[in-house]
C-alpha positions as protocol buffer text, in pm:
chain_id: "A"
residue {
  index: 1
  type: UNK
  ca { x: -1483 y: 1447 z: -1371 }
}
residue {
  index: 2
  type: UNK
  ca { x: -1646 y: 1105 z: -1419 }
}
residue {
  index: 3
  type: UNK
  ca { x: -1884 y: 902 z: -1210 }
}
residue {
  index: 4
  type: UNK
  ca { x: -1600 y: 706 z: -1063 }
}
residue {
  index: 5
  type: UNK
  ca { x: -1468 y: 1026 z: -903 }
}
residue {
  index: 6
  type: UNK
  ca { x: -1784 y: 1047 z: -693 }
}
residue {
  index: 7
  type: UNK
  ca { x: -1734 y: 696 z: -552 }
}
residue {
  index: 8
  type: UNK
  ca { x: -1613 y: 743 z: -196 }
}
residue {
  index: 9
  type: UNK
  ca { x: -1373 y: 467 z: -86 }
}
residue {
  index: 10
  type: UNK
  ca { x: -1473 y: 525 z: 278 }
}
residue {
  index: 11
  type: UNK
  ca { x: -1821 y: 392 z: 198 }
}
residue {
  index: 12
  type: UNK
  ca { x: -1687 y: 81 z: 20 }
}
residue {
  index: 13
  type: UNK
  ca { x: -1719 y: -132 z: 333 }
}
residue {
  index: 14
  type: UNK
  ca { x: -2066 y: -274 z: 407 }
}
residue {
  index: 15
  type: UNK
  ca { x: -2053 y: -169 z: 774 }
}
residue {
  index: 16
  type: UNK
  ca { x: -1970 y: 196 z: 699 }
}
residue {
  index: 17
  type: UNK
  ca { x: -2232 y: 193 z: 421 }
}
residue {
  index: 18
  type: UNK
  ca { x: -2479 y: 47 z: 673 }
}
residue {
  index: 19
  type: UNK
  ca { x: -2396 y: 302 z: 944 }
}
residue {
  index: 20
  type: UNK
  ca { x: -2447 y: 592 z: 704 }
}
residue {
  index: 21
  type: UNK
  ca { x: -2767 y: 439 z: 561 }
}
residue {
  index: 22
  type: UNK
  ca { x: -2915 y: 405 z: 910 }
}
residue {
  index: 23
  type: UNK
  ca { x: -2812 y: 756 z: 1011 }
}
residue {
  index: 24
  type: UNK
  ca { x: -2945 y: 910 z: 689 }
}
residue {
  index: 25
  type: UNK
  ca { x: -3300 y: 792 z: 766 }
}
residue {
  index: 26
  type: UNK
  ca { x: -3290 y: 850 z: 1144 }
}
residue {
  index: 27
  type: UNK
  ca { x: -3204 y: 1165 z: 1336 }
}
residue {
  index: 28
  type: UNK
  ca { x: -2953 y: 961 z: 1533 }
}
residue {
  index: 29
  type: UNK
  ca { x: -2884 y: 611 z: 1665 }
}
residue {
  index: 30
  type: UNK
  ca { x: -2696 y: 483 z: 1967 }
}
residue {
  index: 31
  type: UNK
  ca { x: -2415 y: 231 z: 1965 }
}
residue {
  index: 32
  type: UNK
  ca { x: -2630 y: -64 z: 2071 }
}
residue {
  index: 33
  type: UNK
  ca { x: -2894 y: 5 z: 1807 }
}
residue {
  index: 34
  type: UNK
  ca { x: -2631 y: 24 z: 1532 }
}
residue {
  index: 35
  type: UNK
  ca { x: -2470 y: -295 z: 1662 }
}
residue {
  index: 36
  type: UNK
  ca { x: -2805 y: -474 z: 1661 }
}
residue {
  index: 37
  type: UNK
  ca { x: -2910 y: -354 z: 1315 }
}
residue {
  index: 38
  type: UNK
  ca { x: -2572 y: -431 z: 1155 }
}
residue {
  index: 39
  type: UNK
  ca { x: -2508 y: -754 z: 1349 }
}
residue {
  index: 40
  type: UNK
  ca { x: -2143 y: -676 z: 1424 }
}
residue {
  index: 41
  type: UNK
  ca { x: -1910 y: -697 z: 1723 }
}
residue {
  index: 42
  type: UNK
  ca { x: -1838 y: -399 z: 1949 }
}
residue {
  index: 43
  type: UNK
  ca { x: -1479 y: -369 z: 1825 }
}
residue {
  index: 44
  type: UNK
  ca { x: -1571 y: -395 z: 1459 }
}
residue {
  index: 45
  type: UNK
  ca { x: -1844 y: -132 z: 1487 }
}
residue {
  index: 46
  type: UNK
  ca { x: -1624 y: 100 z: 1694 }
}
residue {
  index: 47
  type: UNK
  ca { x: -1344 y: 96 z: 1435 }
}
residue {
  index: 48
  type: UNK
  ca { x: -1581 y: 181 z: 1150 }
}
residue {
  index: 49
  type: UNK
  ca { x: -1747 y: 458 z: 1353 }
}
residue {
  index: 50
  type: UNK
  ca { x: -1403 y: 600 z: 1432 }
}
residue {
  index: 51
  type: UNK
  ca { x: -1316 y: 609 z: 1059 }
}
residue {
  index: 52
  type: UNK
  ca { x: -1637 y: 802 z: 981 }
}
residue {
  index: 53
  type: UNK
  ca { x: -1581 y: 1034 z: 1277 }
}
residue {
  index: 54
  type: UNK
  ca { x: -1222 y: 1106 z: 1168 }
}
residue {
  index: 55
  type: UNK
  ca { x: -1350 y: 1229 z: 829 }
}
residue {
  index: 56
  type: UNK
  ca { x: -1614 y: 1437 z: 1010 }
}
residue {
  index: 57
  type: UNK
  ca { x: -1899 y: 1246 z: 842 }
}
residue {
  index: 58
  type: UNK
  ca { x: -2065 y: 1169 z: 1176 }
}
residue {
  index: 59
  type: UNK
  ca { x: -2107 y: 1344 z: 1510 }
}
residue {
  index: 60
  type: UNK
  ca { x: -2054 y: 1156 z: 1834 }
}
residue {
  index: 61
  type: UNK
  ca { x: -2244 y: 1257 z: 2147 }
}
residue {
  index: 62
  type: UNK
  ca { x: -2158 y: 1086 z: 2474 }
}
residue {
  index: 63
  type: UNK
  ca { x: -2393 y: 1114 z: 2769 }
}
residue {
  index: 64
  type: UNK
  ca { x: -2517 y: 921 z: 3070 }
}
residue {
  index: 65
  type: UNK
  ca { x: -2868 y: 784 z: 3097 }
}
residue {
  index: 66
  type: UNK
  ca { x: -2905 y: 718 z: 3465 }
}
residue {
  index: 67
  type: UNK
  ca { x: -2567 y: 570 z: 3552 }
}
residue {
  index: 68
  type: UNK
  ca { x: -2514 y: 404 z: 3215 }
}
residue {
  index: 69
  type: UNK
  ca { x: -2300 y: 562 z: 2943 }
}
residue {
  index: 70
  type: UNK
  ca { x: -2477 y: 614 z: 2612 }
}
residue {
  index: 71
  type: UNK
  ca { x: -2311 y: 714 z: 2285 }
}
residue {
  index: 72
  type: UNK
  ca { x: -2528 y: 852 z: 2006 }
}
residue {
  index: 73
  type: UNK
  ca { x: -2428 y: 912 z: 1647 }
}
residue {
  index: 74
  type: UNK
  ca { x: -2570 y: 1138 z: 1378 }
}
residue {
  index: 75
  type: UNK
  ca { x: -2458 y: 1253 z: 1034 }
}
residue {
  index: 76
  type: UNK
  ca { x: -2293 y: 1587 z: 970 }
}
residue {
  index: 77
  type: UNK
  ca { x: -2382 y: 1812 z: 679 }
}
residue {
  index: 78
  type: UNK
  ca { x: -2058 y: 1702 z: 510 }
}
residue {
  index: 79
  type: UNK
  ca { x: -2135 y: 1336 z: 575 }
}
residue {
  index: 80
  type: UNK
  ca { x: -2485 y: 1365 z: 426 }
}
residue {
  index: 81
  type: UNK
  ca { x: -2351 y: 1545 z: 117 }
}
residue {
  index: 82
  type: UNK
  ca { x: -2071 y: 1293 z: 56 }
}
residue {
  index: 83
  type: UNK
  ca { x: -2300 y: 995 z: 112 }
}
residue {
  index: 84
  type: UNK
  ca { x: -2563 y: 1130 z: -131 }
}
residue {
  index: 85
  type: UNK
  ca { x: -2291 y: 1191 z: -389 }
}
residue {
  index: 86
  type: UNK
  ca { x: -2167 y: 832 z: -343 }
}
residue {
  index: 87
  type: UNK
  ca { x: -2515 y: 680 z: -371 }
}
residue {
  index: 88
  type: UNK
  ca { x: -2599 y: 892 z: -677 }
}
residue {
  index: 89
  type: UNK
  ca { x: -2279 y: 777 z: -848 }
}
residue {
  index: 90
  type: UNK
  ca { x: -2360 y: 412 z: -770 }
}
residue {
  index: 91
  type: UNK
  ca { x: -2714 y: 454 z: -906 }
}
residue {
  index: 92
  type: UNK
  ca { x: -2583 y: 608 z: -1229 }
}
residue {
  index: 93
  type: UNK
  ca { x: -2329 y: 329 z: -1275 }
}
residue {
  index: 94
  type: UNK
  ca { x: -2593 y: 62 z: -1209 }
}
residue {
  index: 95
  type: UNK
  ca { x: -2844 y: 220 z: -1448 }
}
residue {
  index: 96
  type: UNK
  ca { x: -2592 y: 235 z: -1737 }
}
residue {
  index: 97
  type: UNK
  ca { x: -2641 y: -53 z: -1975 }
}
């Protein structure tokens, strides 16, 4: 099993990489915060979040704050493990000369 096997195609896109990076260093983040940090449209962000949710890499928690809907995202144990594996593989590839 080589380094390339640990590269996760789901994290190949900068937005999904960004979502996971943000969620790895924060307990959670809501939709608007992710949108602001990543500078993306609602639809674009939603489709990438859906892809991560489908693979069970993130948890989605919907609630109301006052009368306003709020959706918060956090990583799952599986998501953290797969993301670390991906980042470690990238670091090893980059450090090879």
